[in-house]
C-alpha atoms as a printed R data frame, in Angstrom:
    type eleno elety resid chain resno       x       y       z
1   ATOM     1    CA   MET     A     1  27.504 -19.198 -24.855
2   ATOM     2    CA   LYS     A     2  23.895 -20.101 -25.639
3   ATOM     3    CA   ALA     A     3  21.328 -18.688 -23.108
4   ATOM     4    CA   ASP     A     4  17.583 -17.880 -22.871
5   ATOM     5    CA   ALA     A     5  16.859 -14.310 -21.778
6   ATOM     6    CA   VAL     A     6  13.911 -12.864 -19.859
7   ATOM     7    CA   PHE     A     7  13.125  -9.264 -19.362
8   ATOM     8    CA   ASP     A     8  11.606  -7.141 -16.780
9   ATOM     9    CA   SER     A     9   8.657  -4.610 -17.298
10  ATOM    10    CA   GLY     A    10   9.345  -0.971 -16.647
11  ATOM    11    CA   GLY     A    11   8.467   1.345 -19.568
12  ATOM    12    CA   ILE     A    12  11.348   3.609 -20.443
13  ATOM    13    CA   LYS     A    13  13.574   1.946 -18.049
14  ATOM    14    CA   GLY     A    14  14.019  -0.812 -20.889
15  ATOM    15    CA   ILE     A    15  16.888   1.367 -22.159
16  ATOM    16    CA   GLY     A    16  18.870  -0.121 -19.161
17  ATOM    17    CA   ILE     A    17  18.284  -3.806 -20.427
18  ATOM    18    CA   ILE     A    18  19.680  -2.652 -23.749
19  ATOM    19    CA   GLY     A    19  22.818  -1.575 -22.032
20  ATOM    20    CA   ALA     A    20  23.021  -5.063 -20.241
21  ATOM    21    CA   LEU     A    21  22.461  -6.848 -23.439
22  ATOM    22    CA   SER     A    22  25.195  -5.023 -25.137
23  ATOM    23    CA   TYR     A    23  27.766  -6.192 -22.569
24  ATOM    24    CA   MET     A    24  26.539  -9.796 -22.433
25  ATOM    25    CA   GLU     A    25  26.636  -9.997 -26.350
26  ATOM    26    CA   SER     A    26  30.143  -8.638 -26.254
27  ATOM    27    CA   LYS     A    27  31.011 -11.643 -24.074
28  ATOM    28    CA   GLY     A    28  29.509 -14.061 -26.565
29  ATOM    29    CA   PHE     A    29  25.938 -14.805 -25.232
30  ATOM    30    CA   GLU     A    30  23.660 -16.055 -28.039
31  ATOM    31    CA   TRP     A    31  19.998 -15.805 -27.135
32  ATOM    32    CA   GLN     A    32  18.024 -18.734 -27.988
33  ATOM    33    CA   ARG     A    33  14.481 -18.018 -26.450
34  ATOM    34    CA   THR     A    34  13.308 -14.841 -25.121
35  ATOM    35    CA   ALA     A    35  10.432 -13.646 -22.855
36  ATOM    36    CA   GLY     A    36   9.135 -10.450 -21.028
37  ATOM    37    CA   SER     A    37   6.273  -8.455 -19.848
38  ATOM    38    CA   SER     A    38   5.561  -5.009 -20.982
39  ATOM    39    CA   VAL     A    39   8.685  -3.194 -22.334
40  ATOM    40    CA   GLY     A    40  10.268  -6.632 -21.664
41  ATOM    41    CA   ALA     A    41   7.877  -8.238 -24.227
42  ATOM    42    CA   LEU     A    42   8.898  -5.554 -26.701
43  ATOM    43    CA   ILE     A    43  12.636  -6.143 -26.200
44  ATOM    44    CA   ALA     A    44  12.242  -9.879 -26.315
45  ATOM    45    CA   ALA     A    45  10.349  -9.722 -29.509
46  ATOM    46    CA   PHE     A    46  12.934  -7.610 -31.021
47  ATOM    47    CA   VAL     A    47  15.757  -9.872 -29.974
48  ATOM    48    CA   ALA     A    48  13.825 -12.900 -31.153
49  ATOM    49    CA   ALA     A    49  13.321 -11.294 -34.487
50  ATOM    50    CA   GLY     A    50  16.944 -10.963 -34.908
51  ATOM    51    CA   TYR     A    51  17.832  -7.287 -33.710
52  ATOM    52    CA   ASN     A    52  20.982  -7.210 -31.555
53  ATOM    53    CA   SER     A    53  21.929  -4.712 -28.734
54  ATOM    54    CA   LYS     A    54  23.633  -2.292 -31.107
55  ATOM    55    CA   ASP     A    55  20.561  -2.176 -33.301
56  ATOM    56    CA   LEU     A    56  18.244  -1.534 -30.328
57  ATOM    57    CA   LYS     A    57  20.789   1.212 -29.223
58  ATOM    58    CA   ASN     A    58  20.495   2.918 -32.671
59  ATOM    59    CA   ILE     A    59  16.664   2.572 -32.433
60  ATOM    60    CA   VAL     A    60  16.346   4.245 -29.086
61  ATOM    61    CA   THR     A    61  18.752   7.084 -29.613
62  ATOM    62    CA   ASN     A    62  17.116   8.002 -32.953
63  ATOM    63    CA   ILE     A    63  13.502   7.783 -32.296
64  ATOM    64    CA   ASN     A    64  11.214  10.500 -30.912
65  ATOM    65    CA   LEU     A    65   9.614   8.575 -27.840
66  ATOM    66    CA   ILE     A    66   6.927  11.225 -27.587
67  ATOM    67    CA   ASN     A    67   5.372   9.860 -30.809
68  ATOM    68    CA   PHE     A    68   4.288   6.876 -28.764
69  ATOM    69    CA   LEU     A    69   1.858   9.124 -26.813
70  ATOM    70    CA   ASP     A    70  -0.608   9.271 -29.690
71  ATOM    71    CA   LYS     A    71  -4.290  10.389 -29.073
72  ATOM    72    CA   GLU     A    72  -7.482   9.644 -31.084
73  ATOM    73    CA   GLY     A    73 -11.176  10.640 -30.550
74  ATOM    74    CA   VAL     A    74 -11.915  12.561 -27.416
75  ATOM    75    CA   GLN     A    75  -8.240  12.228 -26.408
76  ATOM    76    CA   LYS     A    76  -7.596  14.882 -28.757
77  ATOM    77    CA   ILE     A    77  -9.936  17.535 -27.250
78  ATOM    78    CA   PRO     A    78  -7.842  20.415 -25.661
79  ATOM    79    CA   LEU     A    79  -7.518  20.671 -21.851
80  ATOM    80    CA   VAL     A    80 -10.045  18.044 -21.021
81  ATOM    81    CA   GLY     A    81  -8.860  15.370 -23.567
82  ATOM    82    CA   LYS     A    82  -6.880  13.289 -21.065
83  ATOM    83    CA   ALA     A    83  -9.863  13.260 -18.507
84  ATOM    84    CA   LEU     A    84 -12.340  12.070 -21.232
85  ATOM    85    CA   GLY     A    85  -9.886   9.600 -22.625
86  ATOM    86    CA   PHE     A    86  -9.788   7.936 -19.310
87  ATOM    87    CA   PHE     A    87 -13.425   7.869 -18.758
88  ATOM    88    CA   VAL     A    88 -14.378   7.058 -22.566
89  ATOM    89    CA   ASP     A    89 -11.466   4.842 -23.815
90  ATOM    90    CA   LYS     A    90 -10.083   3.765 -20.267
91  ATOM    91    CA   GLY     A    91  -6.827   5.347 -21.144
92  ATOM    92    CA   ILE     A    92  -5.470   8.720 -21.925
93  ATOM    93    CA   TYR     A    93  -3.234   7.606 -24.738
94  ATOM    94    CA   SER     A    94  -4.285   5.405 -27.781
95  ATOM    95    CA   GLY     A    95  -1.175   3.001 -28.302
96  ATOM    96    CA   GLU     A    96  -2.158   2.480 -32.027
97  ATOM    97    CA   TYR     A    97   1.033   4.393 -33.156
98  ATOM    98    CA   ILE     A    98   3.405   2.105 -31.279
99  ATOM    99    CA   GLU     A    99   1.586  -1.040 -32.593
100 ATOM   100    CA   SER     A   100   2.078   0.029 -36.018
101 ATOM   101    CA   TRP     A   101   5.594   0.950 -35.529
102 ATOM   102    CA   ILE     A   102   6.426  -2.521 -33.864
103 ATOM   103    CA   ASP     A   103   4.594  -4.339 -36.804
104 ATOM   104    CA   ASP     A   104   7.002  -2.290 -39.343
105 ATOM   105    CA   MET     A   105   9.958  -2.938 -37.213
106 ATOM   106    CA   LEU     A   106   9.408  -6.760 -37.203
107 ATOM   107    CA   LYS     A   107   8.342  -6.979 -40.829
108 ATOM   108    CA   VAL     A   108  11.943  -5.703 -41.664
109 ATOM   109    CA   LYS     A   109  13.216  -8.835 -40.223
110 ATOM   110    CA   GLY     A   110  10.519 -11.117 -41.782
111 ATOM   111    CA   ILE     A   111   8.272 -11.426 -38.782
112 ATOM   112    CA   LYS     A   112   4.432 -10.967 -38.615
113 ATOM   113    CA   THR     A   113   2.805 -13.849 -36.789
114 ATOM   114    CA   PHE     A   114   4.033 -16.087 -34.074
115 ATOM   115    CA   LYS     A   115   4.339 -18.765 -36.635
116 ATOM   116    CA   ASP     A   116   7.527 -17.029 -38.110
117 ATOM   117    CA   LEU     A   117   9.241 -17.461 -34.603
118 ATOM   118    CA   TYR     A   118   8.907 -21.189 -34.355
119 ATOM   119    CA   LYS     A   119  11.806 -23.397 -34.194
120 ATOM   120    CA   ASN     A   120  11.868 -27.188 -33.859
121 ATOM   121    CA   GLY     A   121   8.172 -27.079 -32.918
122 ATOM   122    CA   GLU     A   122   8.693 -24.422 -30.242
123 ATOM   123    CA   CYS     A   123   8.188 -20.618 -30.347
124 ATOM   124    CA   ARG     A   124  11.234 -18.775 -29.355
125 ATOM   125    CA   LEU     A   125   9.230 -16.008 -27.882
126 ATOM   126    CA   LYS     A   126   6.916 -15.712 -24.916
127 ATOM   127    CA   ILE     A   127   4.767 -12.503 -24.298
128 ATOM   128    CA   ILE     A   128   3.092 -11.898 -20.999
129 ATOM   129    CA   ALA     A   129  -0.309  -9.846 -20.743
130 ATOM   130    CA   GLY     A   130  -3.287  -9.459 -18.391
131 ATOM   131    CA   ASP     A   131  -6.803 -10.389 -19.395
132 ATOM   132    CA   ILE     A   132  -8.753  -8.222 -16.718
133 ATOM   133    CA   THR     A   133 -12.035  -9.496 -18.092
134 ATOM   134    CA   ARG     A   134 -11.302 -13.087 -17.188
135 ATOM   135    CA   LYS     A   135  -9.028 -12.155 -14.513
136 ATOM   136    CA   LYS     A   136  -6.096 -14.335 -15.595
137 ATOM   137    CA   MET     A   137  -2.715 -13.946 -17.013
138 ATOM   138    CA   ILE     A   138  -2.134 -14.608 -20.784
139 ATOM   139    CA   THR     A   139   1.051 -16.312 -22.206
140 ATOM   140    CA   PHE     A   140   1.343 -15.572 -25.982
141 ATOM   141    CA   PRO     A   141   1.421 -17.682 -28.106
142 ATOM   142    CA   ASP     A   142   0.868 -20.697 -25.650
143 ATOM   143    CA   ASP     A   143  -2.565 -19.607 -24.561
144 ATOM   144    CA   LEU     A   144  -4.049 -18.507 -27.943
145 ATOM   145    CA   TYR     A   145  -5.801 -21.952 -28.289
146 ATOM   146    CA   LEU     A   146  -7.688 -20.998 -25.048
147 ATOM   147    CA   TYR     A   147  -9.346 -18.136 -27.151
148 ATOM   148    CA   GLY     A   148  -9.939 -20.177 -30.256
149 ATOM   149    CA   LEU     A   149  -7.087 -18.646 -32.090
150 ATOM   150    CA   SER     A   150  -3.908 -19.898 -33.897
151 ATOM   151    CA   PRO     A   151  -0.229 -18.650 -33.607
152 ATOM   152    CA   SER     A   152   0.017 -19.067 -37.332
153 ATOM   153    CA   THR     A   153  -2.492 -16.150 -37.734
154 ATOM   154    CA   PHE     A   154  -2.076 -13.994 -34.657
155 ATOM   155    CA   LYS     A   155   0.221 -11.089 -35.048
156 ATOM   156    CA   VAL     A   156   3.232 -10.469 -32.774
157 ATOM   157    CA   SER     A   157   2.732  -6.767 -32.754
158 ATOM   158    CA   ARG     A   158  -0.774  -7.198 -31.367
159 ATOM   159    CA   ALA     A   159   0.366  -9.250 -28.490
160 ATOM   160    CA   ILE     A   160   3.063  -6.680 -27.673
161 ATOM   161    CA   ARG     A   161   0.516  -4.001 -27.953
162 ATOM   162    CA   MET     A   162  -1.503  -5.827 -25.324
163 ATOM   163    CA   SER     A   163   1.361  -6.405 -22.915
164 ATOM   164    CA   ILE     A   164   2.438  -2.573 -23.033
165 ATOM   165    CA   SER     A   165  -0.928  -1.276 -22.156
166 ATOM   166    CA   ILE     A   166  -0.057   0.497 -18.902
167 ATOM   167    CA   PRO     A   167  -3.291   0.707 -17.008
168 ATOM   168    CA   PHE     A   168  -4.795   4.201 -17.227
169 ATOM   169    CA   TYR     A   169  -1.994   5.378 -19.486
170 ATOM   170    CA   PHE     A   170  -2.804   3.402 -22.792
171 ATOM   171    CA   LYS     A   171  -6.141   2.448 -23.534
172 ATOM   172    CA   PRO     A   172  -6.787  -1.629 -22.941
173 ATOM   173    CA   VAL     A   173  -6.913  -3.639 -26.110
174 ATOM   174    CA   GLU     A   174 -10.309  -4.948 -26.928
175 ATOM   175    CA   PHE     A   175  -9.407  -8.580 -27.618
176 ATOM   176    CA   ILE     A   176 -12.078 -10.133 -29.792
177 ATOM   177    CA   HIS     A   177 -11.812 -13.940 -29.825
178 ATOM   178    CA   GLY     A   178 -13.961 -17.145 -30.449
179 ATOM   179    CA   ASN     A   179 -15.460 -16.873 -26.972
180 ATOM   180    CA   GLY     A   180 -16.078 -13.376 -26.724
181 ATOM   181    CA   LEU     A   181 -14.423 -10.018 -25.698
182 ATOM   182    CA   SER     A   182 -11.811  -9.382 -23.350
183 ATOM   183    CA   TYR     A   183  -9.921  -6.353 -22.209
184 ATOM   184    CA   VAL     A   184  -6.179  -6.817 -21.942
185 ATOM   185    CA   VAL     A   185  -3.594  -4.664 -20.235
186 ATOM   186    CA   ASP     A   186  -0.038  -4.505 -19.344
187 ATOM   187    CA   GLY     A   187   1.543  -7.938 -18.410
188 ATOM   188    CA   SER     A   188   2.932  -6.474 -15.298
189 ATOM   189    CA   VAL     A   189  -0.464  -6.547 -13.841
190 ATOM   190    CA   CYS     A   190  -0.221 -10.500 -13.527
191 ATOM   191    CA   CYS     A   191   3.679 -10.997 -13.726
192 ATOM   192    CA   SER     A   192   6.238  -8.427 -14.208
193 ATOM   193    CA   TYR     A   193   9.338 -10.660 -14.326
194 ATOM   194    CA   PRO     A   194   8.488 -14.148 -15.814
195 ATOM   195    CA   ILE     A   195  11.924 -15.412 -14.864
196 ATOM   196    CA   SER     A   196  10.752 -19.126 -14.470
197 ATOM   197    CA   ILE     A   197   9.013 -19.244 -17.901
198 ATOM   198    CA   PHE     A   198  11.541 -21.604 -19.404
199 ATOM   199    CA   ASP     A   199  12.009 -23.761 -16.392
200 ATOM   200    CA   SER     A   200  11.433 -27.461 -16.542
201 ATOM   201    CA   LYS     A   201  11.862 -30.644 -14.449
202 ATOM   202    CA   ALA     A   202  15.140 -31.595 -16.409
203 ATOM   203    CA   ASP     A   203  18.561 -29.935 -16.378
204 ATOM   204    CA   PRO     A   204  18.659 -27.009 -18.770
205 ATOM   205    CA   LYS     A   205  20.707 -27.387 -21.844
206 ATOM   206    CA   TRP     A   206  21.678 -23.734 -21.265
207 ATOM   207    CA   PRO     A   207  20.946 -21.146 -18.631
208 ATOM   208    CA   THR     A   208  18.258 -18.587 -18.422
209 ATOM   209    CA   ILE     A   209  19.521 -15.005 -17.749
210 ATOM   210    CA   GLY     A   210  17.151 -12.434 -16.314
211 ATOM   211    CA   PHE     A   211  17.269  -8.748 -16.613
212 ATOM   212    CA   LYS     A   212  15.589  -6.963 -13.739
213 ATOM   213    CA   PHE     A   213  15.371  -3.381 -12.633
214 ATOM   214    CA   ASP     A   214  16.668  -2.899  -9.211
215 ATOM   215    CA   ASN     A   215  15.021  -0.023  -7.613
216 ATOM   216    CA   PRO     A   216  11.144   0.664  -7.233
217 ATOM   217    CA   ASN     A   217   9.131   2.935  -9.485
218 ATOM   218    CA   VAL     A   218   9.047   6.758  -8.589
219 ATOM   219    CA   THR     A   219   5.610   7.334  -7.900
220 ATOM   220    CA   ASN     A   220   3.738  10.621  -8.974
221 ATOM   221    CA   THR     A   221   2.545  11.425  -5.646
222 ATOM   222    CA   LYS     A   222   6.147  11.021  -4.248
223 ATOM   223    CA   LEU     A   223   7.092  13.497  -6.977
224 ATOM   224    CA   GLY     A   224   4.418  15.882  -5.584
225 ATOM   225    CA   LYS     A   225   1.823  15.501  -8.435
226 ATOM   226    CA   THR     A   226  -1.615  15.183  -6.621
227 ATOM   227    CA   ASP     A   227  -4.069  15.610  -9.683
228 ATOM   228    CA   PRO     A   228  -6.522  12.897 -10.072
229 ATOM   229    CA   LEU     A   229  -4.738  11.078 -13.053
230 ATOM   230    CA   SER     A   230  -1.542  10.899 -11.034
231 ATOM   231    CA   PHE     A   231  -3.507   9.186  -8.219
232 ATOM   232    CA   LEU     A   232  -4.870   6.815 -10.851
233 ATOM   233    CA   PHE     A   233  -1.418   5.860 -11.993
234 ATOM   234    CA   ASP     A   234  -0.204   5.241  -8.560
235 ATOM   235    CA   ILE     A   235  -3.210   3.106  -7.831
236 ATOM   236    CA   ALA     A   236  -2.202   1.073 -10.970
237 ATOM   237    CA   ASP     A   237   1.375   0.692  -9.682
238 ATOM   238    CA   THR     A   238   0.088  -0.368  -6.179
239 ATOM   239    CA   MET     A   239  -1.921  -2.961  -7.733
240 ATOM   240    CA   ASN     A   240   1.143  -4.507  -9.398
241 ATOM   241    CA   TYR     A   241   3.381  -4.126  -6.211
242 ATOM   242    CA   LYS     A   242   2.123  -7.364  -4.688
243 ATOM   243    CA   ASN     A   243   3.663  -9.256  -7.647
244 ATOM   244    CA   GLU     A   244   7.084  -7.545  -7.595
245 ATOM   245    CA   ASN     A   245   8.894  -9.696  -5.255
246 ATOM   246    CA   SER     A   246   7.398 -12.945  -5.866
247 ATOM   247    CA   TRP     A   247  10.344 -14.046  -7.916
248 ATOM   248    CA   ILE     A   248  13.009 -13.669  -5.192
249 ATOM   249    CA   ASN     A   249  14.873 -16.856  -4.252
250 ATOM   250    CA   ASP     A   250  18.492 -17.878  -4.311
251 ATOM   251    CA   GLU     A   251  18.177 -19.501  -7.770
252 ATOM   252    CA   ASN     A   252  16.598 -16.589  -9.372
253 ATOM   253    CA   LEU     A   253  18.857 -13.968  -7.756
254 ATOM   254    CA   SER     A   254  21.710 -15.878  -8.957
255 ATOM   255    CA   ARG     A   255  20.596 -15.701 -12.688
256 ATOM   256    CA   SER     A   256  19.346 -12.011 -12.573
257 ATOM   257    CA   ILE     A   257  21.198  -8.854 -13.759
258 ATOM   258    CA   LEU     A   258  19.933  -6.151 -11.365
259 ATOM   259    CA   ILE     A   259  19.856  -2.869 -12.954
260 ATOM   260    CA   PRO     A   260  19.666   0.321 -11.008
261 ATOM   261    CA   THR     A   261  17.330   3.110 -12.833
262 ATOM   262    CA   ASP     A   262  18.227   6.289 -10.766
263 ATOM   263    CA   GLY     A   263  14.614   7.132 -10.070
264 ATOM   264    CA   ILE     A   264  13.644   7.288 -13.686
265 ATOM   265    CA   SER     A   265   9.915   6.579 -14.168
266 ATOM   266    CA   SER     A   266   8.333   4.125 -16.437
267 ATOM   267    CA   THR     A   267   6.405   6.773 -18.099
268 ATOM   268    CA   ASP     A   268   9.136   9.265 -18.619
269 ATOM   269    CA   PHE     A   269   8.750   9.344 -22.183
270 ATOM   270    CA   ASP     A   270  10.300  12.837 -22.661
271 ATOM   271    CA   ILE     A   271  13.503  11.449 -21.285
272 ATOM   272    CA   SER     A   272  16.526  13.364 -22.043
273 ATOM   273    CA   LYS     A   273  19.560  12.074 -24.061
274 ATOM   274    CA   ASN     A   274  21.726  12.312 -20.951
275 ATOM   275    CA   LYS     A   275  19.383  10.141 -19.089
276 ATOM   276    CA   ILE     A   276  19.232   7.599 -21.928
277 ATOM   277    CA   ILE     A   277  23.023   7.270 -21.737
278 ATOM   278    CA   LYS     A   278  22.947   6.883 -17.979
279 ATOM   279    CA   LEU     A   279  20.444   4.040 -18.193
280 ATOM   280    CA   PHE     A   280  22.398   2.484 -20.919
281 ATOM   281    CA   LYS     A   281  25.547   2.790 -19.001
282 ATOM   282    CA   SER     A   282  23.848   1.507 -15.786
283 ATOM   283    CA   GLY     A   283  22.787  -1.710 -17.597
284 ATOM   284    CA   TYR     A   284  26.126  -2.139 -19.018
285 ATOM   285    CA   LYS     A   285  27.878  -1.908 -15.734
286 ATOM   286    CA   SER     A   286  25.448  -4.269 -13.982
287 ATOM   287    CA   ALA     A   287  25.964  -6.865 -16.732
288 ATOM   288    CA   MET     A   288  29.587  -6.660 -16.235
289 ATOM   289    CA   LYS     A   289  29.369  -7.120 -12.570
290 ATOM   290    CA   PHE     A   290  26.926  -9.986 -13.028
291 ATOM   291    CA   ASN     A   291  29.176 -11.836 -15.568
292 ATOM   292    CA   ASP     A   292  32.276 -11.380 -13.318
293 ATOM   293    CA   SER     A   293  30.789 -13.431 -10.534
294 ATOM   294    CA   TRP     A   294  28.282 -15.629 -12.569
295 ATOM   295    CA   ASP     A   295  29.103 -19.319 -12.922
296 ATOM   296    CA   PHE     A   296  26.985 -21.955 -14.747
297 ATOM   297    CA   GLN     A   297  27.943 -24.844 -12.402
298 ATOM   298    CA   ASP     A   298  26.606 -22.791  -9.449
299 ATOM   299    CA   TYR     A   299  23.486 -22.029 -11.452
300 ATOM   300    CA   LEU     A   300  23.021 -25.605 -12.226
301 ATOM   301    CA   GLN     A   301  23.316 -26.502  -8.524
302 ATOM   302    CA   LYS     A   302  20.826 -23.867  -7.482
303 ATOM   303    CA   TYR     A   303  18.478 -24.971 -10.384
304 ATOM   304    CA   ARG     A   304  18.532 -28.703  -9.229
305 ATOM   305    CA   HIS     A   305  18.066 -27.646  -5.516
306 ATOM   306    CA   LYS     A   306  14.892 -25.882  -6.462
307 ATOM   307    CA   ASN     A   307  13.654 -28.794  -8.617
308 ATOM   308    CA   LYS     A   308  14.705 -31.770  -6.245
309 ATOM   309    CA   ASP     A   309  11.284 -32.422  -4.848
310 ATOM   310    CA   ILE     A   310   9.869 -32.592  -8.350
311 ATOM   311    CA   ILE     A   311  12.389 -34.493 -10.346
């Protein structure tokens, strides 16, 4: 069955999404368009580029995630590097390594710029990021024209790098564009779960399936960490929290796979193999539960009810 897929933000917890994708693909779902914020943007891009859930599982189980926590400049100074990184670079890790890695992974599939993902005049991928300079959400590639830029030249890996820039954790991206400079951070600051991004007034040709984490982040202070940086990370999570439940209504709930993550933190980059397997299985089982009760006609009825006042 054809379907669009929208992925939640959540850092390392994205492993659960891969598990859910694995089950849904085993049932014949074929993803037409994808969208996401933060790690959801990364998964959305890989799926749009042609990676399937088996590929993604192999990538996660064979890569050293700690490599993503790269440092540069003052961030490398022993003992005080993290603090200096925050004050000087506005983040304790660089994020350059992961952008380069993403770029290499996409090139394997022949993807470099958003132009490579267009089909029938529409981009098959949408990525959410937050422009904190302009205090607005950016949807790539749709909003590129607002910055005097073109999808034909803008790299997908750059947009993903912007979307995964967890505030205070990774340094924000300095986005130089035709109208000046913007600092861009994690898409979850503006919209952590863009479930309605493909909705329109007309009946959909196929459904949108959302992949959503079902429990809140475990905060550092809840774990007993009271150092200044832990406080800053919790402040960032609190800033995002107000947007967390804005998606909830009957129609969105009916099309969302809710994935428990057993208290695993978004920034648990040193996650154990056992926890990786546990997250994957949680996503797989959640998708199985969803598919057993999901019905496309019921989905259409809720979709029409939501749009009855604007059709």
